[in-house]
N, C-alpha and C positions, 0 to 999 in steps of 0.2 A: 963187743958183737950184742951182749945183753940191749946195753945203750940205746945201741942204733935199732937196735926193733921194737925197744919201749917208742921209742921218737919218729919212727917209723909207722906205727898203730896212732898213738897223738894224729898224726897227720891225716892218716886216713877218716879217723872218727872227726876232726874238724872238717874235709873237705864233705864227708855226708853231710851233717849240719847245714851248712851252705849250697847245698848240689841240691836242683826240684830239676825233676820230669819235665823237658824242654816241651810243653802244652801249646796249643797256638790258643788267642789272648781270645778271651770274653767278651762276649757282643752284649747289643740291646738285649738279644732273646734270653741268653744265662740267664737260668733262676728264675723267670717269666711264668708264673703260674700255666699261661698255657702255651709253651714251652713246648712238648712233643706234637701238638699238635699247628703250630706256625713250624716247627720242625719240616712234620708230613707234609704241606701245605709248598714249604721251600723246595722240596725232591722233588714236588707234581710240577716246578715249573709256575704253578699258582699263585702264590705271592710272587714278588719282588718285590726292590725298593723303590724309594720315589727319587726322586733330581735330589734330595740332601742326605740318601743317601740312608734311608729308616723305613725300616716297616711295617712302620707306626701302629703298632700292635694295641692300641689303646684309645684308636678311632674311631667312630662310629663307623661298621661296616654298610655300602651301600646294594641295594637294589644289583643293578648291574656286577659289582665287583663277588656278592655271595653269588651268582647266577654260574661268575665265572669260575670261582673254587669250584663248586661243582661238576661244572662239564668238566675241567681237565683231572678234577681226583679219579672221577669216574668214567676218563679217556671215551667222553659219549664220541660219536663218528658219524652219524646217520641225521641228517638235517631237509627240512621241508621249505617249499615255502614262505614258511611264516616271516613276518616281518611287523617294525614296530614304528611309529611314524618317527617317534625321537629317537630311535635308536640307528644311526645315518651308518654306513659301508665305515664310513672311517673313525666310530664310535670307538675306544681300547677295546673293550669287551665283544665287539659287535657279535664277533663270528663265535665266541663262546654262548651266550646270551641265544645265538640264533639258536643252537645246538642243545639249549638244555629246554628252551620252547618245545623243538619238534620231537626231545623223549617225552612231553607234559606235565614236565616240571616245574614246569611257569609257564606263564599264561596274558596275558595282556589286558590293558580296564577296557571300555566300549567306545573307547573314543579312538583306538589303537596305537595307542600310545603304551608306552612301558614304565618309565620315570625312573628308569639305570641311575639318576644320583641321589634316589632319595635315601635317605635312611631308613634299614629296616628294622621290623622290634621284634623280640620274639618269637611273640606270637605268629610272627609273618612267617617267619626261619621253618617253624614245624611245619607249615601246613605242604612251604615246599621240601622239606628234609623226608616226610610223610611220604610223597609220591619218587624219593629219590630211592626210599625202603621199597612201594613197588615197583618202580623199574627195576631194580636188582632182584627183586625172586625173596626178599627178608623176610622170612615167617614173621608175624604180627600179633596172628592172636587177635584176642578180644582182651580191651584193656578197662580196667574200670577208674586207673590212679584217678583224685581230683587232687587238687590243692584247697588253700584256705582263700585264694584268689581265684576259687573258679571261677565266678559270675561276671569278672572282669575280662575273660577272656571270650572272643566272641563266638559264639554258639558254635557257630556252621568247624570253629576251628579246634574246639574240647578232644574232639577226638583223635585229631589228630598230635597235639596235647599228651595228651595220656599213653599215644603209643610212643612216643618221642620217647616220655617216662620210663615207659614198662623196657625200654632196650636198654631204657639208661645211655642214652644221646644225649639228651636233655635233663638238666636236673637243677631245682630248686634251691632255693633259701631257707633254710625255717620253716619250709613248708610251703611257703608262698613264689609262685613260678613270676611273675611279675610278666603279664603280656604284652605290657606296650612300655616296657624298657626298650631302648634301644640298643640293637646288640652288638661290640664290639667285633672285631679284625681275629682279637683274639680269642673268643668267645666263637666266635662261627669256627675257626682253625679247629681246635675241639670237637666240635659238634662233629664235623665231618670226617675228619679222623676217627670217632669212633662211628660212626655210620660206617665209614670203611672198613673197620674191622671186622663187624661184624657181615661185610660183604667177604670176609677172608682177605683183603690185604694189611696182612698184618709190619707190614712197612713201619719204624716209629721213626721216618724220617733223616735216617742215616745217610744219607747218599753221597756224603763231603760237599753238600751246594748248600750248608746251611749251618751247619754245626760241623767242632774238631773230627775228627778221627779218635777212635781210639788205639789207634796205633795196633791194634792185633789184628792179623792178615787172617789170622784163621778165626773169625767173631763167629762163623758157622753162615755170611752171609756170600755166599761167589760169586754178583752182579754187580760187585759196584756200592754193596752197602742198600741190595734194593732188593727185597721180593718180587717173585713173578707179579702184576698189578695187572694186566691185561692192555699195556703198550703192546702195540707190536712192532717194535721195535729191542722187548727186552725178551725176543723168543717166548709169547704167547697169541696164538694166532685164535680168538675165543670169539673176533668180532666187537670189542669193547668193553667185556665185564669181567672185572675182576677176577684171573683165573686161580681157582680156590684148587686144582689138581680133583676136578669135579665132576664129573662124568653121567652125571645124573640130572643133566636139562638148567641145569641154575639155580641150583637148591644151594644156597649158600652154606660153605665149611665153618670146621669148630672153627677157625682161628689159626692152628698149629701146621703150621706146611708141612709138618713129617708126620700127620696121621693115618699116610698112606690108605686117605677116601681115597677112593674113587670108587663105591659102591651103594653109593645115594646115603654115604654118610653114618655106614658104621663101620668104623675101622676095623680089619679081623672076620669079618665074616664076607667071602667072598661069594652067597650064593643070594644075599638078601637082596641083589636089582635083577633078579630071573622074574621076581617080578613086577616089578615097577613100573608096569602098567596092565590094568585088571579088565577084560573086558565082563560086562555082570548085562545080562535081562531083568528086563521090565516085567516083573508080573503081578497081578491085584495092588499096582502102586508103587509095589518096595522093587529095590532090587537083590537080583539073587546071583548065584553062580561066582566061581572064581579062577579065572582060566590067565593066568600072568606069563605076560612077555618083557621080555629086556627091552624092546625098541619101540617106539608110537608104531609105527612103519607098518612092523609086526604083528600088534594087534587091529592094525587099519584093515590090513590084509586078512584077518581071517575073522572076521565079523559075514557073520550068511542072515542078519533078519535084521531087520529094522528095525525091531524092539531091543536088540545090543545098544548097548554105551559102552565108551571107555572111560574108565575113573583108573583116577592118578592119589593115591594119598586121601581117600576117601571123597570124592572131590570129581564130579562128573567133567571131562574134558572135550570129551565127543559125542553126539547122540547123530540119530538119521530126522529128528523136527521136535520143534520144541521153541521156547524162546531164549531170548538170554535178561540178564535184568544186571544194573550195576549194583554195586556192592556201597560204595559210598562217587564222591563227584568224581569225573571223567573227564579229558579235552581227546573228545572223538576225531579224529585227521578225515574229515571225510574227503573224500576222489571225486565225488558227483563235482563239488564247487570248489574245491584243491583249495579249502580252509580249515579250522582248529574251531568245534564247535561245542561250548561246556555243557556237559547232560550231567545232571545231577542225581546224586542218587537212588535209586528203589526206581530205577527206568528200564519200564518191560520195550524191548527191540525182537525185533527179528533176527532168528537165527538163522546165516547163510551155509555157515560151516567154521570148522575148524583143523589147527591140526594141535601142538603137544607146548607151545609157547603162547600164542594169541586166535580169536573170535573172532571172524567174516562177520558184523550187522549190519544193516539196515535200521536206520531212524529214521522213519516216515521219508523214507526215500534217499535217505544220506546216508552214502555206505564207505565202512570204513572199514578200519580195524583195531582189535581193542586185549589188549594183554591176559592171559585167563585168569593171573592174580587178580583184576577188576574186577570180575564179573562173576554170577552164578549161572550154571547151564541146565534151567525147569522142559524136558518132557515133557513134552503134552498130556501124556499120559501117566505124569506124578505130579499132577500142577496142584496145587489146594487150594489155589485161588488168582485171577486176575481182574485189571480194571477192564469193566464194560460198562458201556452203555444201556440206557433206558431213554422210552417214553412214559415220561409221570404226566401224568391230566395235559395232555397235550405240549408238553414242555423238555427238552433231552437233559437228561442229568445224567452226567460223567459220576461211576464212581472208582474208586480207591484200593488199591488193594497195596499192603504194606507187606515186601513179603522177610522182612526181619522178625515180624513177631505172626507172621501168620495170620492177619486175621485185616476184617477190610476196614481201614482209618478214617478215608470223611470221602462228601460228597459236595456238586456243584451244580448248578442248574446254566447255562448259558443261553437260553433262547427254544427256540422253535421246535420240535422232533423232524423230524421228515417223514414227508407221508408214509414210505415205507416202514417207518418201527411200528410196529404194532404192540400196545397195549400190551405187560407180562411178557416180554421176550427179552430174550441180552441178546447184544449185539457189539462185537469187538474192532477195534479201528487200529491200526497206528501210527497214521494219519491222521483224524481227526475229518477225513474226507469220504473216505471207502470205509465200506461198512458190511464184516459179515454177520454169518450164524455163528453158534459154537462149531458146527462143521468146520468153516470155514469157506463157506457156500457164499458167492455176493450178493448183499440185498441193496446196493446202491450207494449212490454217489451225492453228497448235499454239502454245499461252502453257506459254514453260520456267515449271513449278512453284516452283522456287527465283525468279526472278526474278519471278515476276506473286505471289509469296506476301505479303499485306496483314505490312507492320511489326508487328502488336498480336497476331501468330504465337507461341505457345509451343514452346520445342524443347523437343521428351523427352529429351535427352541432359542430362545431371549434369554440376554442376560436376568433379569428377575425369574424366568421361572427354572433359570440354572441353577439360582439359589433359594427358591422355593422349596426345590428337592433335595437340593442340600443340608437345610435344614430338617424336612422331611426325617430324612434319612437317618442324619443324627442323632436324633430323637428317639428312632426307634432301638439303634443300638445303644442309646441311653439306657432305654427301656430295659433294654438285658440284664444290667446288675453286672453283668461284665467291669472288671478291675480297670480295665483300660480306657471302657467310653464313659467311665464315671465322669460328669461334665462336659459332655459333647460337645452340647447343644451350642455353651459357654466357650470353650475352648479349642475347641477342632481347628487346626491350622486352614481348614476348608472356607469358612465361615466368609462371605461377602465378595466370594472370589470370578463370580456369574463376569460383571463387567468388564474384568482381564483376561477370562476367557476369552472370551467372544471378542475383543482389543487385539490377542495372539490370532484369532483363527483369521481377522482380516488383514492384518499384515503380513503374519507370515504364513496363510493360507491351508493353515492345519487344524481340524478339528475339534471344536470346543470338548465338544463331550467325551471325545474318546482321549483330548486331555484327563479330563474328569475325571473319567471311569481308569485313566494308570496312574493317577494320584491317590484315589481313594483304595486303591488295589497297593500300591506299595506302600504306604503309608499307615493302612491302619484309620481309614476314613480322615485322616491331618492327627490322628490322636500316638504315631507312635513317638517314640524316646526320638528317634533324626528329626522326625518333624516337627514337633513341639523345643527340642533344643538345639536343633540346627537350620529350622525352615528350610529343612528336605523334604520335599514331599516323594523323590520320587527314588530314591534307590541310589543318587548321583557316586558313583565314585565308593558304595560300600557293595564291593565285588573282589575276585581275584584276590594272588594273594597280598594283597596290600589295600584295605581297603582306608579312607582317608576319612577322620573326619572333620572336612569339611563344612563351617559354620556359614553360610548362606542370609547377607543384611537382610535380605526379608525373601517373602514367597515368592514376589515378583522380580526376585532376582533370580530365582530358584529354577521358578519356570523362563527367562530366558537364557538363562546356560543349558536347558535340557534344549529346548530348542535352538538355538542358536552355536553348540558344540555338539550335539547330540543325534535329534532328530535330523535334522534342517542339512546336515554335511555330512553325513557318516551313516543312515538310518535310509531318507526317502530321496535325496537326489542319489541317479545313478552314478556308477561310473568308478575309477580307483580301481586298485587291485587289491585281491589275497588279501583280508589281513592288515590294512588299509581302509576300507572301505565299506561299511555292512548294509549297502542297500542290497536286501535280496526280499524289496518286493512291500512297496509302501503298507502294507498293513500289519496288523500287530502280528497276527497269522502262526504259526508253528514251527515246530521244529522243521517243517520241509521249504516253509518261504514266510519272508516278512521277516519283523522284527525281534522276534520271539526264535530267530536260528544264532544270532548273538548276544543279546539284550539278558537273556535270562537261560538261566541251564535248567528250569522244569519246564520239562514239554510240554506245560499244561497254560504254560502262562497267559500265553494271547488265550486259550481260549474261556481264562479266568477273569481277565478283563474285562472278554466280549460280556462274559456276564453278568460283572456291574452295568454295561452301554444298555443294555436287554432288561433289568431291570430299573433301570432310568425308565429306559421307553415305557414301559409296562405302567409306570407309575406316574407318566402326561403324556398317555393319552398314542402314542404309537406313530407322532408325526415323519419320525421320521421315514421309518420302514413304513408309513402308506402314502410314503410320496418319493420314493427310491431310485436309488441310480441303477444306470443299466452295468455292470462289470464285466469286463471280459479277458479270461486271459491268451499273456503271445504260447504262442505254440512253436516259437524258432529262437534261437538264439543269433542272433548279433544284430535285431532287429532296431534297426533307426528310428523314430520319433522326428516330424519336420514340422517347422514354424506354417507353410506349403502344404495340401493335398497332390502334390507333386514331388518328383527324386530330384527334379531339376536345382536344389538347392540345397544348401550343406543343413547334415541334421543337426535336432538341437541337443541332441543325445540320443546314445546307442544305450538298449539294456544288451546287457552281455550274458544273462541266462534264459533258457526259458522258460514259461508258466508264472510270469510277472502279471499282476492283478492290474488294471487299467480301465478307467471309470469313462465310459463311454456318451458322450453330450450329442452326438449330433451324428446322423449318416449322409455323409457329404457325397461329392458327387467322382465318378471316376473310378469306384473301389477305394474312398478311403473312411476311413472313422474319426471324428474330429475327437479328442481325447480331453483330458485334465492331464495337464504335464505334470511327473515327479520333480521336475526343476520347478526350481521357480522361477515362474515365468507370467506375464501377463493379457500374452498375448492367448491366441488359437491355438492350435497342438491337433496334426496325424499321423496318424498309424493306418495303412496299410490292412483292410479286410484280409488279405488273405492270409493271415497271419494273426489273428486274434479269434479265437472263440467267443462266445456270448458264453456268460453258465446263468445256470437257474439257482441264486441265494435264497434261503430258506430263514424266511422274518416276519 
């Protein structure tokens, strides 16, 4: 019996030596440095195998793929009419790209494209991630983190990189960020996984969709291995944001699904939510009082005075009157033109109303909504300074206020002052057209001639005169002693452009002086790095979340690309749908109308270019202003422009919107104006007088 016991024990030991738990076989992601993130994307059905059965973790991630990963991870649901010309409905990630664009996380290029198949760099991912951070309302504070190669990061993206690093979403290596290095699918997965953890999604990717199960039915996850993430099919009804068990209006949870957080982020304290919304009163420019409410609706009902505001976390979220300032770049979804408009940080806008999550604003007539996290509300009674206009020696001067430093930062002159502007007084305007005094009383309307002169105009100046002015201006800039303009009279890419500009004007019917003014502004008089190194005078492709360092063979090639691929098809010629055509008026304009609506996020971009045109006129004798065009503004949408002064022929084109500037060349018979066609056309064009109002321009 003893021998049998020993034999049995030996067999058991031998059996244990050769027995292993029955685990699922490892796949290509097992042990990968970005395995948790990759598993996470798989659990979201964001990352799928290719035709060869691979997840391609080490391949470069594309713009389209990254947008798709974000859309699926964040469970984005709401879409608008934003479209990109190179993202057809048949494109694999078309739906997700549209969702991400509608959420303001991605934007497109000036030519209406998105370039979904282009590889995305680390710094471009950072800017998308920052917008996702804002969308998810993750507190980000102010970061001063820098990397050793900070100078290599695009200036406008440094904050996004710093914020991502501060939150631990993105990391560098040995103190370097390597901004221009293309990111891999694995790296993208890790970035998004970290982002969603901050948003309260503690899912580790274990949903049995890409990783062997632990085999433990009691691992703490009772919904198939996945926590509540905002998927409408997993029990979460909070409209698409990760459910963090938080009833505080979207504030991210600590990340612990069991921290009992239902009171604004303070576990175990049932009373803090009672003062989530606080009514304060403005007194002598400061806020006093501390009347707390548990809901925004209750606080809103309790307001009895125009001097009262609602505050949440020391931030004003509702007021009776004042203005709104963008904290950083935002994409405003304009209900007015049914399109997304890029708006620079530090932009002042009209305040129309707000609730606990969003603010209704009007920017130069464009009405839309922005998230509370993206803006600062400033009651007039608490304003420390605003941008204003003055009459300085008969010229209109615009002085800008920096709301981050609370200082007046810069100013520019862009034309003659309208007659109603008196020297020594300040004037204010939301659109650069209608002006008021400090009390909001209307003082008059004024259209700056150069800002609202249609592009089809012909300048009176010859190629030789343009060249002479270019050299005069370069000598002036060189004399400032500013390093950037050293040897400008020898090195500037503007030198000798007169002939080319006049040839373009004759062939393409686009004002030569307007093109020169645009080049001066965008290229620092031909001395910017993009101009010097890439022959790029106009900032082409230097915007959005993926600016390209495209090098042009010559300045002439650069000008032709501006005309043929941007201005002619997208900014001047009317037609197309929102997101595909940016013809909001064939003038440099403002955020109200013209190129400025879509070409640049700076709301004063059009006025600044008008300033370049004005200074050239001032130096050369005001030939254009002294022989001006008559300009009219259309007054109805759907206005047809015809090749004959009659409704008997088919329209040459149609203005979809009202308020479009036109050059009137003659008064035809039977109630028609002869006009210059915005569509490239060598013959005459006509529009009904009944729907065009002639305007007086300041020149």
